[in-house]
C-alpha atoms as an extended CHARMM CRD file, in Angstrom:
* protein
*
        83  EXT
         1         1  MET       CA            100.5480000000      116.2890000000      103.0700000000  PROA      1               0.0000000000
         2         2  GLY       CA            100.9310000000      119.6250000000      105.7720000000  PROA      2               0.0000000000
         3         3  LEU       CA            104.7100000000      119.9090000000      104.0150000000  PROA      3               0.0000000000
         4         4  PHE       CA            104.2400000000      122.2820000000      101.0130000000  PROA      4               0.0000000000
         5         5  LYS       CA            101.2800000000      124.4880000000      102.7800000000  PROA      5               0.0000000000
         6         6  ASN       CA            101.5190000000      127.9140000000      103.2290000000  PROA      6               0.0000000000
         7         7  LYS       CA            100.8000000000      129.8720000000      106.1740000000  PROA      7               0.0000000000
         8         8  TYR       CA             97.5360000000      130.5650000000      105.0650000000  PROA      8               0.0000000000
         9         9  GLU       CA             96.2260000000      126.9330000000      104.9000000000  PROA      9               0.0000000000
        10        10  ARG       CA             98.4710000000      126.4760000000      108.1380000000  PROA      10              0.0000000000
        11        11  GLU       CA             96.2780000000      128.8370000000      110.4870000000  PROA      11              0.0000000000
        12        12  LEU       CA             92.8430000000      127.4110000000      108.2250000000  PROA      12              0.0000000000
        13        13  ASP       CA             94.4960000000      123.9130000000      109.4900000000  PROA      13              0.0000000000
        14        14  ALA       CA             95.0140000000      125.2210000000      112.9720000000  PROA      14              0.0000000000
        15        15  ILE       CA             91.1680000000      126.4680000000      113.4690000000  PROA      15              0.0000000000
        16        16  ILE       CA             89.4950000000      123.0640000000      111.6370000000  PROA      16              0.0000000000
        17        17  PHE       CA             91.4170000000      121.5520000000      114.3210000000  PROA      17              0.0000000000
        18        18  LYS       CA             90.0050000000      123.5010000000      117.3020000000  PROA      18              0.0000000000
        19        19  ILE       CA             86.5010000000      122.2090000000      115.9360000000  PROA      19              0.0000000000
        20        20  GLU       CA             87.4150000000      119.1330000000      115.5320000000  PROA      20              0.0000000000
        21        21  MET       CA             88.2530000000      118.5920000000      119.2640000000  PROA      21              0.0000000000
        22        22  ASN       CA             85.4100000000      121.3340000000      120.4860000000  PROA      22              0.0000000000
        23        23  MET       CA             83.1560000000      118.9490000000      118.6100000000  PROA      23              0.0000000000
        24        24  SER       CA             84.6520000000      115.2670000000      120.3690000000  PROA      24              0.0000000000
        25        25  ASN       CA             84.4980000000      117.4460000000      123.2660000000  PROA      25              0.0000000000
        26        26  ASN       CA             81.0910000000      117.9630000000      123.2630000000  PROA      26              0.0000000000
        27        27  TYR       CA             82.1860000000      121.5340000000      123.9250000000  PROA      27              0.0000000000
        28        28  LYS       CA             79.3490000000      122.6190000000      121.2220000000  PROA      28              0.0000000000
        29        29  ASP       CA             79.4300000000      126.7590000000      121.9870000000  PROA      29              0.0000000000
        30        30  ASN       CA             83.0150000000      126.9190000000      121.6040000000  PROA      30              0.0000000000
        31        31  ALA       CA             83.2570000000      124.9210000000      118.4590000000  PROA      31              0.0000000000
        32        32  GLN       CA             80.4340000000      127.4770000000      117.0170000000  PROA      32              0.0000000000
        33        33  MET       CA             82.6360000000      130.3210000000      118.0260000000  PROA      33              0.0000000000
        34        34  ASP       CA             85.8750000000      127.9140000000      116.0880000000  PROA      34              0.0000000000
        35        35  LEU       CA             83.5190000000      127.8840000000      113.1460000000  PROA      35              0.0000000000
        36        36  GLN       CA             82.7040000000      131.9650000000      113.0010000000  PROA      36              0.0000000000
        37        37  ASP       CA             86.2990000000      132.3560000000      113.3510000000  PROA      37              0.0000000000
        38        38  PHE       CA             86.8850000000      129.6690000000      110.4100000000  PROA      38              0.0000000000
        39        39  GLU       CA             84.3590000000      131.7010000000      108.6270000000  PROA      39              0.0000000000
        40        40  ASP       CA             86.0570000000      135.0610000000      108.9640000000  PROA      40              0.0000000000
        41        41  THR       CA             89.2030000000      134.3410000000      108.6840000000  PROA      41              0.0000000000
        42        42  PHE       CA             88.6030000000      132.5120000000      105.3220000000  PROA      42              0.0000000000
        43        43  LYS       CA             86.7450000000      135.5940000000      104.1310000000  PROA      43              0.0000000000
        44        44  GLU       CA             89.7090000000      137.5230000000      105.2300000000  PROA      44              0.0000000000
        45        45  LEU       CA             91.7890000000      135.5490000000      103.8100000000  PROA      45              0.0000000000
        46        46  CYS       CA             89.8510000000      135.4800000000      100.2290000000  PROA      46              0.0000000000
        47        47  ILE       CA             89.2560000000      139.5830000000       99.9150000000  PROA      47              0.0000000000
        48        48  GLN       CA             93.2420000000      139.5970000000      100.4860000000  PROA      48              0.0000000000
        49        49  GLY       CA             94.4020000000      136.9720000000       97.7520000000  PROA      49              0.0000000000
        50        50  LYS       CA             96.0600000000      135.0390000000       99.7060000000  PROA      50              0.0000000000
        51        51  LEU       CA             94.8940000000      131.8480000000       98.6430000000  PROA      51              0.0000000000
        52        52  LYS       CA             94.8220000000      130.2740000000       95.6260000000  PROA      52              0.0000000000
        53        53  GLU       CA             91.6610000000      129.3640000000       93.7100000000  PROA      53              0.0000000000
        54        54  LYS       CA             92.0910000000      125.6360000000       94.1630000000  PROA      54              0.0000000000
        55        55  THR       CA             92.6790000000      126.0170000000       97.7850000000  PROA      55              0.0000000000
        56        56  LYS       CA             89.8540000000      128.0880000000       98.1010000000  PROA      56              0.0000000000
        57        57  LEU       CA             87.5190000000      125.7310000000       96.8110000000  PROA      57              0.0000000000
        58        58  LYS       CA             88.5050000000      123.6170000000       99.0010000000  PROA      58              0.0000000000
        59        59  TYR       CA             88.0910000000      125.1530000000      102.3840000000  PROA      59              0.0000000000
        60        60  GLU       CA             84.6670000000      127.0950000000      100.6600000000  PROA      60              0.0000000000
        61        61  SER       CA             83.9510000000      122.8620000000      100.6020000000  PROA      61              0.0000000000
        62        62  ILE       CA             85.0180000000      122.2690000000      104.4110000000  PROA      62              0.0000000000
        63        63  LEU       CA             83.7200000000      125.5600000000      105.5090000000  PROA      63              0.0000000000
        64        64  GLU       CA             79.9430000000      124.7730000000      103.8330000000  PROA      64              0.0000000000
        65        65  THR       CA             80.2740000000      120.9020000000      105.4150000000  PROA      65              0.0000000000
        66        66  TYR       CA             81.0730000000      122.2780000000      108.8550000000  PROA      66              0.0000000000
        67        67  ARG       CA             78.3380000000      124.9030000000      108.5950000000  PROA      67              0.0000000000
        68        68  ILE       CA             75.9920000000      121.6910000000      108.1310000000  PROA      68              0.0000000000
        69        69  LYS       CA             77.5850000000      120.0320000000      110.5470000000  PROA      69              0.0000000000
        70        70  LEU       CA             76.9510000000      122.6290000000      113.5010000000  PROA      70              0.0000000000
        71        71  LYS       CA             73.5340000000      123.5090000000      111.7520000000  PROA      71              0.0000000000
        72        72  GLY       CA             71.1620000000      123.9140000000      115.5190000000  PROA      72              0.0000000000
        73        73  TYR       CA             74.3540000000      122.2740000000      117.3140000000  PROA      73              0.0000000000
        74        74  THR       CA             74.2700000000      123.9280000000      120.6650000000  PROA      74              0.0000000000
        75        75  HSD       CA             73.4420000000      123.7200000000      124.6860000000  PROA      75              0.0000000000
        76        76  LYS       CA             71.0850000000      126.6960000000      124.3680000000  PROA      76              0.0000000000
        77        77  ASP       CA             68.9210000000      124.1710000000      122.5040000000  PROA      77              0.0000000000
        78        78  GLN       CA             69.3740000000      121.3720000000      124.9880000000  PROA      78              0.0000000000
        79        79  LYS       CA             66.2710000000      119.7530000000      126.9600000000  PROA      79              0.0000000000
        80        80  PRO       CA             67.7710000000      119.2080000000      131.0160000000  PROA      80              0.0000000000
        81        81  TYR       CA             67.1830000000      115.3760000000      131.6830000000  PROA      81              0.0000000000
        82        82  TRP       CA             65.3810000000      115.2550000000      134.3690000000  PROA      82              0.0000000000
        83        83  THR       CA             62.4960000000      117.2660000000      133.2290000000  PROA      83              0.0000000000
């Protein structure tokens, strides 16, 4: 239900959408950059007091899930198929 979200929640949701799109297209490095963007934006909104406590807990959980999912998710460690 995106109808009742404030602009800060919609901003975080847009970043999450970008992460999901990059993951589904196997753009690993872009997904990592978007995760960093999500983390930075979330921290900044928390510092500024823009998010309610319930909302903080929700997005904190989402952030932790993506940290686990994207750990080691990079092209840098990928071995070429021809070796």
